[in-house]
N, C-alpha and C positions, 0 to 999 in steps of 0.2 A: 393908146392901151396896146404894148406889146405883143408882138403873135406869139403862139402858142409853140413850145419847143415840142418837138417829135418825142421827149420822155413824160412831156405834161397832155401829150394828146394822151398817151399812152396808157400814161395813168388814170387821165380823164375815163379813158372808153373802161379799165378795170373797175372804178368805183361805181362807174353806171351799171356795168351787168354785176358786180355785188347786189348793188340797191335795185337791181330789179329782180334779180333772184329770191331777194327778202322778201319784195311785196306781193311776188306769186308764190312765196311758201306762206306767205299768211291768206290767201285767199283759202274759200272751206273748200273742200274736197266732196263735189253733192256727188260724186257715182260711189256706190258701191256692189261691192263683187257680193256675188250670192255666198259664192264656195267660203267666203271670211264668216260665214256668220252662221249662228249659232241659235234663232230665232227661239222666241216661247212665246207661244200663242195664251192667253192671260186671261180667255172666256171661250170654253169649248164645251160642247153637250155627248152625253156618250152613254148609251146602253145597249141591256143584251138580249136577243129571244126569250134565252134562256130562266122564264118563267121559275124552275120548279128549281133552282139554287138560289136565282134570285125573284122573292114571289113580290109581286106590288101589292102596295097599298090596299088599304079597306075602298072597296068604289073606286078599285080601275082596274081595265083590263084592257090585250093588246092592241084594241081596239082603239085606246086612247094615245100610239105610238105616231112619232109624226111618221114615220116610215118602219118598216116591218123591222130593224135592225140599223143600227150606227154603234157598233163594238168600238171598240178601240183599235184592233184590227182595221175597222173600214176607213177610220178616221189617217189612220198613219197612209193608206193609200192616197190620202189626198195632202198631206200632211209633209210628208218626206221629201216627196221632188222640187216644195220649194222653201228645203231650207231648215225645217220648223224640230227642233232637238226633242224638246221639254214643253209640258202642256200644266195648265191649269183646268181640274177637269170641276163642273158644277153641278152638283146633285139632280138630278130630273124631279119632276113637282110626283110623277107616279112610283117612285118608292116612299116618298113620304119622309119619315122620319130614318126610316132605316139605308145608312150609307154605305153597307155592305158591298157591293158593288166597286165605285171606287175607293173605299177604302182598300179592297185587293189586287187592284191595279196599280195602288199606291204604294204597297205594302212588296209588290211584286216587285216595282222599278220604282223606287225611291228617288231616286237622283233623276230621275227626266218627269214623274208627274206628281204634284198638289192638288188640292181641291177647295172647290169654295162649295159650303154646307148650308144647311138650313135647320135653324130651332123657331120655334115661335117663341115669340117675346109675350105676345097676350093669347095665354093657353087658360087652360082648365087649370085647378092646382094641384090635381095629381099627377101632373106632367111634373117632369123636373128643373128646376131653375134652367132658365135659357145660359147663361153665365159657367152652372157645373157642365151644362153639354158642349158648349163651348171650349172648355179646356180640357175635356176627355178627348172630344172629336179632333184637337187641335194636336195628341198625342198620336196618330194615325198620320199626318200628313195634311190635313183641314188646316189653312190656313186664313179663311175669309167666310164669312156667312153671309147670305142673301135677307136684302129686306127691300118688299115691295113698298114704295111710295103708298101715298094714299090716290093718287090717281092710275095705278097700276095691278090696284088689287082689292079684292070683293068689297064692298062697305063695310065699315065695322060700326056705323055708327058715330063713330070720333069726330070730331070737330077741326078745326084751320092747326092747331097743337095735336098734330095725330102721334107724334112721338112721346107725349107727356102720359106713359107708364111704366110700372117700376122694372116690370122686366127689358124694357128697350133700358135703360138707367144703367138695368144690370150688363148689359151686353156691351156696350158703351164701356163701362167700370174693368170689363173682363180683358174687353179690345186693346183698351192702353196699357191696362199690368201685363200683360201675353202678348203682346204686340201682333196681337189678330186684328184684319182689316170686319169692316162689315160694308160688305156690296151693294149697293144702294140702283135695284131697278126702277127708275120715275123718270117720270117726265119736270119739265121748268117747273111748271109750278107749284114741286114739291120743295124746292129748294131754298125758300126760308126758312121752312123748319129744320131740313137739314143741318142750316146756315144756324139756327138758336142752339141746338144739340153739338157743335162743332166748337161754339162760344163756350160752351158749360164743359167740354170733354175735351178738349184742344192735344194733350197727347192719345188721344184715342184714332187711328188710322181709319181714313173713310175713302171707299173706292165708287167713284159715280159711273158704273158701266154704259158702254152705248152711245158716248159722248151726251148723258142725259136724252135722248133719243131726241134733240135737235135737231129739223129736218125730214120726219117721220110721215108726216103730210106734204113731205113736197118742198116749203118752207125753209128759208132758215131767218124767223124773226128777230130784228134788231135788238129788243129787251128780253128774250133767252141767250142770248149769243153773252151779252153784259151780264145776266143773273147767272150765266155758270160760270165767267171768269173771276167773277168779284167772289166766287169760291177759295179762289188761289189763294186770298189773304190768310187762310188756313193752313198752317206748315203740313201736316197730316192727311191733306185730303189729295188724294190721285184721281186722275179719269181714263177710263176703260178709250181706246179710240179705236172702233170699227164697227162691228154690224153695218157694211157701207150698205149692202144688197137690202135694208130697211128705211133707208133715207135719202132724201133726196130724187132725182131719176129712178132710183133702185137698179140701176145696169150699169153693167163694167163703163167705160175705166172710174165710172164714180170722181171727176174732173171737180163736179160743179160742189164738192163736200170739200177739196180744199182752201179754203178762204176760212170756211169755218176752225177746220184745223190748224189753221196756221193763229188765228185769234187763241186756242185752246191753249196752243204751245207755247207762244208767248206768255201768257197768261200763266201758266202753272211754271213753265221752263219745260226741256224733254225730261229730265229727271223726274217729272212725277206723269210724268205720261206713258201708259203702257198697250201697244198694239193686242187686237184681240182681232177674231175671224168671227165666231158666236159662229161656228159648226155646229152641225151637220147644214141649217138651211142657207150659209154663203155658199156651201160647197156643193151642193145638190137640186140648186133651186136656179133651173137652167133662163138666162143665160150668164147668170152668174158662178163663178168658180173659186176652189178656193186661191188659188197662185195670183188674183186679180184682186183680191185684198189684200196683201203681202207687196204687188207692186204698186198701190195708189200714196205707198209709204217708200219703201224702196226703188222705185223708177220715177214718178211722178209730183213726189213732192218735191221741188227743186228750190226751194227755200230755205230745206235743210242741207245742211253741211253732214259728210259723212256721216261724223262721230256722233249730230243729232239721232240720225236714224238709227246705228247700231243703241243709240241710248234706247229709243223710242218701242226699238225691233227683239228687245234683249235685254239691257242692263236695269231698268227700272225694274220691269218683273221679276228679274233674277236679284235681285238689291231685296227686296219683299219677299216673295216666294220660297227662293232658293236657298236664302242664307241666315 
């Protein structure tokens, strides 16, 4: 074999440098600078001590409040330092069906706030149809409606098909027609029934809150993870990744939850996963802090590229709630 000429050596080095540069550019950048983010919190609870302007529902008093106050201003003192700019507000139980507080917050700043409301599907005939209420509330920026799973609600005497009711059918139909989400607070035993309804109404957006509460007893059963990941076959199903304070060891940095998060993101794709804090409990129950919930995705989820992190922290919620 003839020896390389000087020109061949230089050319070989040049090509090698180009190829090396190309291969490096394809490696995922896992770092994510906080100043490039416009994080969206997809799940926050707020209320005001001003019960004169915003009366409580019948049967509730201020003694039912988790804390004396957690207004939007209280929330912002925790969220702003972590780069959170836009927020989905969850209707508080003690306001009942009166959404005035979150509707007023949204109306004052619709670019930064949306809401998740409550409409009862199983009701007395004197109450308006849930689908009509959904449509009416959506005009004020309420983009999702919470449904509690059979395992997370008071017993209603129904069987395995606990969504088998005309009111829920109306909600699924309205969700599909008006692109409104049904946001489920549930645990893994509730998944088969939601799966059944998603098969019947494949165009209805569905959000599974809090990683389906897998790990709330400190364990991450394989069968529960498999059941949740199987829901990815429904293209309109999304998952909220958060409420870390309530799962696993219930203490930051929550690293034991990363394998579950990885499985869920792999199944659904980052474009159907959205970050949530579930403040104020995430922000005020020591040692849990608001920023520790952001940090689990932003700083510790090394299996995610920077684009994946931005998708989960910003774009998934942005695409659904703010467009």
